[in-house]
C-alpha positions as CSV (number, residue, x, y, z in Angstrom):
1,M,-91.2,-13.2,3.9
2,T,-90.9,-14.0,0.2
3,Q,-88.4,-16.4,-1.3
4,P,-87.3,-14.8,-4.6
5,N,-84.9,-17.6,-5.4
6,R,-87.5,-20.3,-5.1
7,S,-87.8,-21.0,-8.8
8,E,-84.0,-20.7,-9.2
9,S,-83.4,-23.2,-6.4
10,A,-85.7,-25.6,-8.2
11,E,-83.3,-25.5,-11.1
12,T,-80.0,-25.7,-9.2
13,T,-79.0,-27.3,-5.9
14,P,-77.0,-25.6,-3.2
15,L,-74.1,-27.9,-4.3
16,E,-74.3,-26.6,-7.8
17,E,-74.5,-23.0,-6.6
18,A,-71.4,-23.6,-4.4
19,L,-69.5,-25.0,-7.4
20,A,-70.4,-22.0,-9.6
21,K,-69.4,-19.5,-6.9
22,N,-66.2,-21.4,-6.3
23,V,-65.3,-21.4,-10.0
24,D,-65.9,-17.6,-10.1
25,A,-63.7,-17.1,-7.0
26,T,-61.0,-19.2,-8.6
27,E,-61.0,-17.1,-11.8
28,E,-60.9,-13.9,-9.7
29,V,-57.8,-15.2,-7.8
30,K,-56.1,-16.2,-11.1
31,R,-56.7,-12.7,-12.5
32,A,-55.4,-11.1,-9.3
33,T,-52.3,-13.3,-9.5
34,D,-51.7,-12.3,-13.1
35,E,-52.0,-8.7,-12.3
36,L,-49.7,-9.0,-9.3
37,T,-47.1,-10.7,-11.6
38,I,-47.3,-7.6,-13.8
39,V,-46.8,-5.3,-10.8
40,R,-43.7,-7.3,-9.8
41,A,-42.3,-7.0,-13.4
42,V,-42.8,-3.2,-13.2
43,L,-41.2,-3.1,-9.7
44,D,-38.2,-4.9,-11.2
45,K,-37.8,-1.9,-13.6
46,V,-38.0,0.9,-11.1
47,P,-35.5,3.6,-12.1
48,D,-32.3,4.4,-10.2
49,G,-32.7,6.9,-7.4
50,T,-35.8,5.3,-6.0
51,P,-35.1,4.6,-2.3
52,P,-34.0,0.9,-2.3
53,G,-35.8,0.2,0.9
54,D,-39.2,1.2,-0.6
55,V,-38.6,-1.0,-3.7
56,E,-37.4,-3.9,-1.6
57,L,-40.4,-3.7,0.7
58,A,-42.9,-3.4,-2.2
59,A,-41.3,-6.3,-4.0
60,K,-41.2,-8.5,-0.9
61,R,-44.9,-7.7,-0.2
62,A,-45.8,-8.4,-3.8
63,E,-44.0,-11.7,-3.6
64,D,-45.8,-12.7,-0.4
65,V,-49.2,-11.8,-1.8
66,E,-48.4,-13.7,-5.0
67,D,-47.5,-16.8,-3.0
68,D,-50.7,-16.5,-1.0
69,L,-52.8,-16.2,-4.1
70,S,-51.1,-19.1,-5.8
71,S,-51.8,-21.2,-2.7
72,A,-55.4,-20.1,-2.6
73,T,-55.8,-20.9,-6.3
74,E,-54.6,-24.4,-5.8
75,K,-57.0,-25.0,-2.9
76,L,-59.9,-23.6,-4.9
77,E,-59.1,-25.8,-7.9
78,Q,-59.1,-28.8,-5.6
79,V,-62.5,-27.8,-4.1
80,N,-63.8,-27.2,-7.7
81,D,-62.8,-30.8,-8.6
82,T,-64.4,-32.2,-5.6
83,L,-67.6,-30.2,-6.1
84,A,-67.8,-31.2,-9.7
85,K,-67.4,-34.9,-8.8
86,E,-70.1,-34.6,-6.2
87,V,-72.5,-32.9,-8.6
88,K,-71.9,-35.6,-11.2
89,A,-72.3,-38.3,-8.6
90,G,-75.8,-37.3,-7.7
91,G,-75.6,-34.0,-6.0
92,T,-77.9,-32.6,-8.7
93,K,-81.1,-34.0,-7.1
94,N,-83.1,-31.7,-5.0
95,G,-84.7,-32.8,-1.8
């Protein structure tokens, strides 16, 4: 079995790779949160005649998802800070 990432792992540690992936995930969550905020703004402008139950259900679900994403973003940012400190403190050495 070959190890295609052998040279790559010599350049970066698992901790550095985890930090990079976590930073990417944080950005994805932030983008999703921003998009959901736009969806909520559109829902607030739904024309009259739309069944109110449908709009209320969609708005409530959007709010719940937005809250979940905000919470996840905060946790990811905390992990990013911890990982960055660990990398600076010596987690950059292989072996």
